[in-house]
N, C-alpha and C positions, 0 to 999 in steps of 0.2 A: 433600345438600340435600334433606330428602322432597319429595313430589310438589308442583308450586306450579303453581298456575292462575292465568294472567294475564290482565291486558285488552289488546287492542292494538288502537290507534286507526288505521282504514282511512284509503287517499287522501281519497276522499268523506266520511270525516266519523263513517262507523258506527265503534262500539265493539262488540270483540267476544271471546268468550274465547278463549283459547291455551292447550293442555294443554302443561305443559312434564314433563320427567325431572331429574334430577340431572346429567344429561350435557348437558343441551342448551337452559338457563337463558340466555334473553339477557340483556342489559344491561336495568334495570328502574329505575322510581322507585316510592316508596311512600307511601302518606297516613297522616297521622296525625293524628286527629279526634275531638272528642268526638261520640258517636250521640244523637240528635234525635229527633223526630217525621219520618215520611214516608222513614225510609232506604228505600234500593234496595236488597233482600237480591239472593241467589242465584237462587232461584225466579222471579224478576221478570226479571233478566238472561237466563235460560234461555231464559223465555216470548218468543221473538220475534213470536209471533202478535199480542199487545196491547203493542206497543211504547209505541205512544202512552199508555197507562197509566202505563207505567215513565218514563217522561219528565215525567210531571206531577208527580211525585212530588218533594219538598223536596231531600230525599239527591242527586237527579238533578243539582244544582248543582255540588255538591261534583265528581262524578264527568267534569262538564266541565271542571272547574278543573282538576283534576289531567291530565287529558288534555291538556290546551293545555300548562299550566305542561312537560310533561314532554316534549313537542314542542319548546316554545322551548329546551328542554336538551338537543335533541337524541335524545331517548329516544323509542321506539317501542311502549315497554309500560309498564306502571303495575299496582300491588296496592292494593285496598282492603278492610278487612278485611269492611264488611258484605254485598260480594257475591262475595268470591271464593272463600269458604268456603260449602259445603253443611252447614250447622248440625244438617240434621236426621239426617246421618250420623256417630253416633257414634263410628266409628270414623276420620272423615275429621278431625272437630273435635277429638278427642283427637290425632292427628298434629299438628294444626294450631298448638296449644296449644305442644306439647313443639318446634315448629321457629320458634314466631313469631320468637324474638330472633333466629335468625341469620339470616330474614326481613329483616327490617329492618338487621341488620350488614351484608346483603351488597347492599343496594341501593344504586345507581349517587346517588341523592339519596334525602332524604326532606323530603315539606312537610308542615309542621305547620299545620294551617288552624284558626284561632280564630275561631268564631263570634260569640263575643261581646267580639270586638277589633273596631273599628271604624276605618279611616283612609282616609276619600272620598278620592277620585282628587285628586290636585293639593293635597291639605292636606299641608305639608311639617312643621309643629309637632310635636314628638316628648312634648310635655308630656300631651297627653289619653290617646294609644293606650298611650304607658307607664304607665299608672297603671291602665286597662285589663287591659293585659297580666299586670299583677302580683296581679291578682285573678282572672283569668280562669280558668275551671270546668277548662280544661284540664290544668292543675297539682294538680287536687284529685282525680284519676281515677288509678285501679291501676294500668290496663295503660299508659297513657301513659309510665310509670316507662321502661318498656325501651325504650320508642319514641324517647325521648330520648338515653338511654344508649347504646343499639347500634348506631345509623347515625353515621358519621364525618364528612358532608354531613349538616346538617339545615338547613333553612329555615322562618322562620317567614312566615307571611301572614296579613293582614286578612280580616274579613269579606267586603270587597269585591274578596279577591285581590290585595291590594297587599301586597310583600314589605316585609316590616318589617326585616329581618336576618337574619344568619345565627346562628349557635350559638355559633360565636366571637366572630362580633361583641356577642352579647347575654351573653357569659360571664359577666359581674359581675349582672347583675341575675338571671340564672336562680339560681346560685349562691345569693343573696339570699333568692328565694322557694322553692326546695327544699330545701336546705341540701345539697347535693350537690358533693362535691369536685370542683374545678376540673379535676384530673388524671382525674378519671370521666368527666368531662363532654370531657376531652380524646381521651379513646380508650385511656387505661391498661387492662390487664388488671385485670379486676374481681377476680381470686384475689387481687391484691395488697393489698383491703381485706376488713374480717374479715367475721366475720356481723352482730355488733351494726350493724356502720357502713352497710352495706348494709338492715340492717331499718329503719333510721332515716329513711333515705329514702323509704320508702313508708308511717311513722306516721300521717302526715296526710293518706294517700290513701283511698279508699273506691272499693268496687264495687257495682254493682247486687244481683250475686249473691255472696252471702258467702263461699262456697266459692274465688270467684274473687283474693278479696282474697290469699289464698297461692298459686293458681295463677298469678298475675300475675308471681310472682317466680321461677317456674321457669327463667327464663332468664338473671334478674341471678344467680341461686347456679349456674348451669351445670351444673344436675341435669337430671333426665327424670323425670316419673310420670305414672299415667291419672288424668284427672279423675275423681271420682267425685262429680256432683251431687246433693247429699242428704246425704252423709256429715257437715257441719256445716264451721265455720270451725274450730274448735278441731282437732278430728280432723283436716285437711286440713294445719294447721299442724304437728302432728306428724308426716304423715307428709313435710312437707315437709322437718322437720328429721332425721329419717332418712337421708332421701336425701341429705344435706347432708355429714352423720356418715359415709357409708357411701365417699361420694364422697373426701373428703380420709382417712378414717383407716381405709379396708378395709371389706368386707362383716361381719368377726369382730371388728369394732375395740373392744366390750365385753370380747372375754376379756383382752386385756390395757390395757385403760385405766386410768390411777392419774391419780387428781385432784391437779391443780397445787398443791405444797405452799408457799403464800406465806412461810411462815416461814422457810424457806431460803434464800429469794432477798433481796438486801438490799434496803433501801429505795429505794424511787424518790425522784429527786430532779423536780424543776422542769426537764422533758424539753422544748428545741423543736426544731423543723427537721428535721436531720438524713433528709430524705425521700430523696434520691440514694441515700444509706446504707441503709438499709431497701429501697429497690426492689432495690440490687444483691446484700442478703442472701436477699432473696425469691427472686430470680432464680435464685440459686445453690442456696439449700436447698429451695425447692420446683418452683420452675420446668422443672426437667429430669425430675419425674418421682418415680417410685418405685424404680427398677431398680439404684440402687448406692447407697453411702455419697455422703454428699454433707455438704461441710464449709466452715464460712468461718474464716478468724482474722482478728478483729478487732486491729489491734497501732495503738499513737501512744502518744506522750506520758501520763505518768503527770498525771492531771487531766483528761483531756481530753473524756472520757465515753463511754469505751467499756464500762464494765458498763451504764450507764444506757441506750447503744443497745442491749445484749444484752437488756434486761431489757424495753424498749420492743418489740423483736420478739416478746417472748413473748407480751405482751399484746397486741399485736395479732394473731396468728397464734396464739394457744393453741388454737384449735378444730382446728386443720390436723394435731394429733398426737396419739396415744392418752396419752403420756405425756409429760413435761419433766420433767427433773431437774437441779439446779443442785450444782455442784461447784466447792469452795475450793483451787485446783490450784496454791496456793503455795508448799506441798511433801510432800513424802510423806506425812506424818502427817495432816495436812489433808485430804489425799484419800482416807484411808483410812477415815476417821471420815467423810467424804462419802459413800462408797459402804456405809458401814453404816446411815445414815440412808435412805439410797436402799430397802436391805432393807426397812428398817420399814414404807417408805412402800407398797412392793410389797406386803408379806406383809398388812399392813393393811386394801388392797383384794381382794387374792387370796391368803386364809390359805392355802389346800391348795398352792400352787405349789409343784412337786414339787422344782425346783433350791434353793430355799431354804429350806423348811419344818424341815429337819431340820439349819440350820445356825447354829451356836453363835453368836449375836451380839456375844458379849461374850468369845469368844476368841480363835481366829486369824483377823485382821484380813484378811490375805493370803486366807484362805479364804471369807471375805464379800465380799472383793472379784472372786474368782472364780466365786463363784454369781451375785453380779448380773449378772457380761459374759456367764454362759452364759444367762440369761435375757432381754438383751439379743440373743441370738444366734437365738434361737429361730425357726427359717423363717418361721410368719408373723409375725412383729414385730419390722415392717419401721417403723412410724411413729412413732419417738421420737425425742424432742431430748435431747441431752448438752449442757449449758452448761459448759465447764473454763473460770475466772474467774480473773484473776491467774496466770497461768501466767508468771510474770516471770522464772523462774531457771530457765531449760531445760538439760538436759543435753548439751551439743554436746562434738565431738572436742578441742576447744582448752578446753573449760572441765567438768569433772566431779569434784566435789569432791563429798564428800558430802551437804552441800546442794541442791545441783541435783536435776532433777526428769528423769523421761525420761516423758515423758506418755503416748508409744504402749503403754506396761504396762499403764495403766489406757483406751484405748479398745477397746470391743469386736472381736475378730475377723472375725465377720462384715461381710459388704461391703451394709449394708442401715443404715437410720436416718441420724439427720444430728447435726452436730455442730459448735458455735461456740468458738470459743478466744477467749479475751482476752486479749492478752499487751503489754508495755511494746516488744519486741524484732521488727522488724521482718523477722528471721532466721529464724524460726518457719514451717513449711512444710509443717505439716500439714492445709490447706486452701488454698481460694481466700482469698487476701491483699487487705483491703481497712485503706487507710490512712485510720485517722479525724483527721480534722483541726480545726483550729479553726476556731469559728462566723464566718464570713465576712459575716454580716447584722448591724450596726448593730439594727435591729429584734429580731434574735433576742436580743443579748445586753441590751436592754433588758426586754424580757419578762423574762429570768430573772430580772434587777436587781428589777423590781418583782413578781415574783411572790413573790420569796424577803424584803424588805421592808417586804411590805404597803402598798406608797407607787405611787397608781394615776397616770395622768395623765402620764407622764414622757416620752410621745413626742416631746413639742417642747422638754423642759427640755437647756437646753445645758450645765450641770454635771452632769447625769445621762449623757450623749450623751460629755462628757470621759473620765467614769470608765469608759465603757463601753469607750471606743476605749483605753482604758491599761492595761485587763484583755486585750483583745486576743482575744475568744473565745474564753478559757480558762472552761469551766463552772464549776471548781471555784472560782477564783478571785472568779467572776460570783458564784456560788452562798455565798459566802463573805463577801462584801461584802454580799450583800444580808441573811444572818441576824444579820450585824452592825449593821444598819441599820434590822432591825427594831423592836429596842428602846430606841433611842437617838434624841435630838433632832437631832444633828448631819446638819447638809445634804450634799450628793452633793458639794462643793464640800470642804467640812473633810475629808470622807473621802477623797479625794483627795490634801488636803495632808500627811495622817497618814500615808498611804500611802508616799509621796513620803522623808518626812522620819524616819519611823518606824517602817520595813515589818517588822520583826522583833517590836517589841512590839504591834502593831498586831495581827499574826496571831497570836501569843501568847494576848490578850486578847479573839479571836475565837472565839464558839460553836462547838462541834465539830457538825459536819453528819454525821447518822445516815446520811444515805444513802450517805457515803464511807469507812464501815468504819475509825474509827478512826485517819483521816490526815486532814492539814492542810496548808494550803499551804505550810508552812515544813517538812513532813517528809516529805511523797511523795516528794519526788526522792533525800531519803537513804537508803534502801534500793538505788536504781539506782545511785546514786553510790557507793557501797562495794560493790556485783558490779564497777562497771567500774575501780574503782581493785585491782581482784584481778587481773582480766584486764589492765589494761595503764598502769600509772602515769603514762605518759605524757599517756596520754589525761585520767587524772583534773586532771593539771597542768595542762594545756590547757586544761580547764574552770575552773579557780581563776584565771588568768592571764587570762581572757575577762571577768572581773569588772572589770579594770581598760582593756577596751577599749569597742567601742558593742557592741552586741546584733548588727547586722548585721554582712555581708559582712567578714571576716576569712579570709583566704587565705594561702599558703604562704609569698607574696612578702611581705609584712606580718611574719610571724615569724620568718622567715629570719634577721634581726639580731639576735636575741634569743641570748643569751650568760650562761650564770653556770657560774663554776668549783666553786659549791660543789651545783650542782644537776644530778644525771647525767641526771634525765627531760627537764629542758629541754634538756640537750646533746642527746636522741634526740630529741626531738620536732622539731628544729631542723636536725639534720645534714644531712638533704636531703630532697625532696620527697614520696619515698616513704614516710618514718617518719611524716612529717605526715600523709599520706593515711593511713596505718594508724589513725594515735592518732584522728582525727577520725572516720572509718570507723565506731569502734564506737560514738563518740557519736551517731552518726546511727541506730545500729542500735538503741540502748535509746530514742531519741524525744528526746532532748537536744537535738541539732543536726538542723537541716536545711538541704538545698543552696538555694543562692541562684544557681543561674546564671546571670539573666540580669544583673545586678550588674556581673558582670566580663566578659562578653562584647566590650565594645569597648576593654577598658585591661588585658587580660593576663587569668591565671586565674579559674576560676569561684570563688566565697565560700561562705562556709558563715554561717548566722545561727542565734540562740538565740531562743525565744519573751521575750517580755519579760516574763512574772512567773518566769518561766527564770530570766533575767539579773538580777532581783531579788533573787531567792533565791542565786545566787550570789556577791553583796555582800553580803548581809546574813547567811547563814546558812554557805554553804559556805567564805567569808574571816571568820571570826568574829574582827573585829579588823583592823584596816588592815594590809597587809603593803605596806612599804618597800620592798622588794627587788622584789617583782612589779610594784609598780606603777612604779618606776624601769625596771626590765627593759618595759614596757607602751611607756613613753615613750619609751625607746630605738627601739624596731622603727615608732614611728608618725615618729620625726624622720628616722630614719635611709632612711626610706622616699620621704621628699621629692625630688620629682624638680627638676630645674631645666628651665628652659625651652626648652632647647635639644633635649629627646628630643621622639619623636613619641609625640603623644595624652597629651603631660605634664598638659594640663588637665584630663583624665577622670579619669588616676592622684591627681591633687591632690584634686578632689572625692570621692573614696574615702576619702580618708584625712583628710576634714574631720570625719564625724561621729566618728571616733576620738581627732581631737584635741581633739575637744568635751568627751570625757569626760576630759580633764586640766585644764580652765579653771579648774575651781574648786578643785581640789587646787591647783594652782600658787599662783591667789590668795589662798588661806587659809593657805598655807606648811603643808600637811599631808604635801606631800612634800618629801625634800630634795635640794633643787636644787644643792646646792655640786659643782661640777665638773661639771654640766649645759646651762651657757650657752648650747654650741653647738646642743643637744637645742631650747632655746627660742628661738633665733636662727632654726633651722629653720622653728618651728612660726610665728614671726613671719613669715616668708617666704611660706610657706605661707597665709597668710589677708591678706597683701598681693596675691599673684598672683590670688587668689579676689576681692578688692576688698572685704576686711574688717579693715578696715584698724582699726578701735576694738577689736575683739580682739586685733587684732597689739599694740596697745598693753598691753590689760587683760595678757596673758599676762606681760609685762615689767615694767610701771612698775609695778602696784598691790604686786608681790613686793617692793619695795625695792630693784630689780633695777639702777636706779639707784646708789643706795648701793654697793653689792657693786661695779660697774665702777670706782665711784671710788676705791676703796682701792690704797693701794700696793702691794700684792704683785699685785694683777690689771693694775695699770698695766706690769708689767715682762713680763707675757706677751702675747707676739704675738696666737694667736689670741684672746683677750678684747678686746685693740685692736679688730681685725676685727670680732669683734661689737661692739663699741659704736658702731664707726663706722657699722656697717648699723643701729644701734637706732636712732643720732640719723639715717639718713634716712627709716627709718619713721615718727619723730614728726614730721620735717617733713613727709612726706605726708599725715598727718592734722591740718596744722596746728598743731600744737604746735612752732612756731618758736624761742621761748623754751629750752623743753627741750633743743630739738634743738642749738640754739646751746651747752648746758653740754656735752653729749656730745661734739662736735664737738670744742670746747675741750680737755676732757679726752684723749679719744683724739689729737688734736696734740702733748699734752705728754709723752703715751707713746713716741709714734713717734720726736720728736724725743731724747727719753733714749736708745731704742736703736739707731736707726737716721739719727741726726741728721736737720738741719732740711730738707737739699736731697732725702729721699726721693719717691717719687713718692707715697706715703701721704701726705706733710705737706704737697707740692703739692694734691694734691686736695679736701684738707678746707680748707686756706687759699681754695680758689674756691667751699668750701662756704657757708664764713662769709662771704664777702664778697657772695655771692649773696641770702643770707640780711639782710646789712647793707643792700642795695641795696634789695628788697623792702620795707623799713619806712620809707622814706625819705619818703614823701608817702602818708599813710592815707587822708588828706581827697579824693585824688584818685581818685575811683569808678571811671572808665573808666582809669586808668592799673591801679589795683588789680587790675579783671577783667583787664588783658592782662599782669600779671605773673603771676598766679594762673595761667593758660591756660599761660604760659611756664614757670613754675616745676614746674607738674603733670607736662607733658612731661618737662623735665627730669630729675624726681625719678623718675618710670618709667625713664629710662633707667640711671640711677645706681642703681639698684636690680636690671636687669637685670645691670648691669656686676658690681655687688657680689656677685652671686650667683657670680661668676665666680673672687671671691678666691683665692688661696693661701693657706690657713687654716693653713698649714704654716709 
């Protein structure tokens, strides 16, 4: 900190100067205010002979206020710009202008004195003073901008010295008045806001001296420049811009400057949010300084917005780089052509560049690549940014066919510059990895949907919210829906209905999005799947099987029951947990699957999930047509994992299974799945629903499929497991009040047991007891009190029956 002259309030009330050096600055308060008539200046405070004249000035009241408030906050020292700078000393004034931002930044507290905002003592109403706050002159002055954003603790006071609130407390009002981003008000590094953004904060502010409109921004842009009053505002701003570029791009920045070529960058979509990711990128790419290579890898699911995030970063921070180049890293040919385009951009701006001017751009592309890298490797050329987009097919030790790419061959060798890589693979390690995930805020999804569809005021539209929730924060899906809705009259609710009923047809008829480069929601994951299949066919088969399970919480214990004599990859997938983990790990690396550890913490191993839109794709595209074998296999997995109630944490395990069981309800009830020989599975699902208090669902998956008629066939009546299943089905029907149908089931089962085991078997005795109980409960339906008692007894009895029945020997 430069030389700082403070005011000190003595115990007797006297106010005197204290001269400090950078090593002995005590804690101090600082005043922010607007100048008026009768300010106390440096010479007034220095003239101790005529203090009576000084204290009679109007500005003395502000000095007294600041001293009193500082003392109340436990501070002995304070600083006020009117009297703590000798403005007649040009050297001191220049140093003060360059140091003032830091002085405000280092102050223990900042007091904003608003001379045009009144809040008389004892007046509690906010309406009057908040209206005055919105129109206060303080918000229109140039120098008060840095006095607002620099200090951490800022308190606002009325003309009477009454506290109005802190910067944090008044944040919303201040943000609305000034347009300054809330993160800037909260103290985020100013370098994370671009030049245009920071300039916008001062657009409606003015200064008494025209050059001060530029000088008051010196601290906001973190540069230094000597004031030169008389040079004029335009020249002052030109000098300010030069200093900004020198700070970010180096002293000789023009030697390597290449204009940003927008034609080489994909079209920007309706970008929202991602402030945290942008902040992480800026910290890694710029916050570390310029002493070595900085690199960021943006990885995540296809369509999640990695490319758009890279574009947003470029647009936000382009002034910090001498040159920004965009490359298509999908394959070797695309990379070489990108380097050829970069060479043309460099030569257009610097035609005499030695390492490039003699290279034939239409000839050997490998030589072009080497020449461009040589230019990027030049010793003073350190402020460039290279973006390698769509690096989705990397060469690895385990996967190295001719279609793969080793990006290291296309990175400059020198330890300088900045690199962004976008990829679907979490295993790419050429920089600091940032996992780009779905948008979590409902308002962000609504904003994309509104912008793309041109339909405003949807924040409170319940149908729009339901659609956004279904699309689950995937920017590609939200943009696709918005583009479709832009030129049609259907409602959000109707689009959601079409999405669930005719997913693939809807996607194929949706407009192509320029911002996603010839990719649509139904094609974006196919290339990833093809690469997965090449590396591990079991991983690919797992994803196909997933279509017949719920999108959430799939774990090895659920799939261990799968067996297919005809499918070697299913066999490999389920032979042990290590094989399953290997298969699911590859899917996680490509972003198609993600861990869901919280779902399995209390009831076994952790599970994995897929995004809602990916799940729709596995159903409608990956499994193009119903696969009865996989559907039955999934049903076997769910039914086999249903636990009995005599094991630990059975209820939690059943909870995990419910969502997977629900996936089969529709296929069972509408006959899509062949259930011949699967009666045991339906019975297990029925018990699952019964244990979980979902008796209506238990009935649905059995009765609506014509299961009653199937169990009544002569063939099944000679099959003991079918009789057990019929017995249990009768219990379930009785439990939900279907006594008449239950009697039919009991009677059929009784006939079968009598034929196979004789009328004296234990099953026949139990069934006769059931029938007698049901007959007794229907004797006097008019007697409500008796009926209620019977219902209570029946409910307890049926619960015991169901628990016992689950222990039956189905062999």
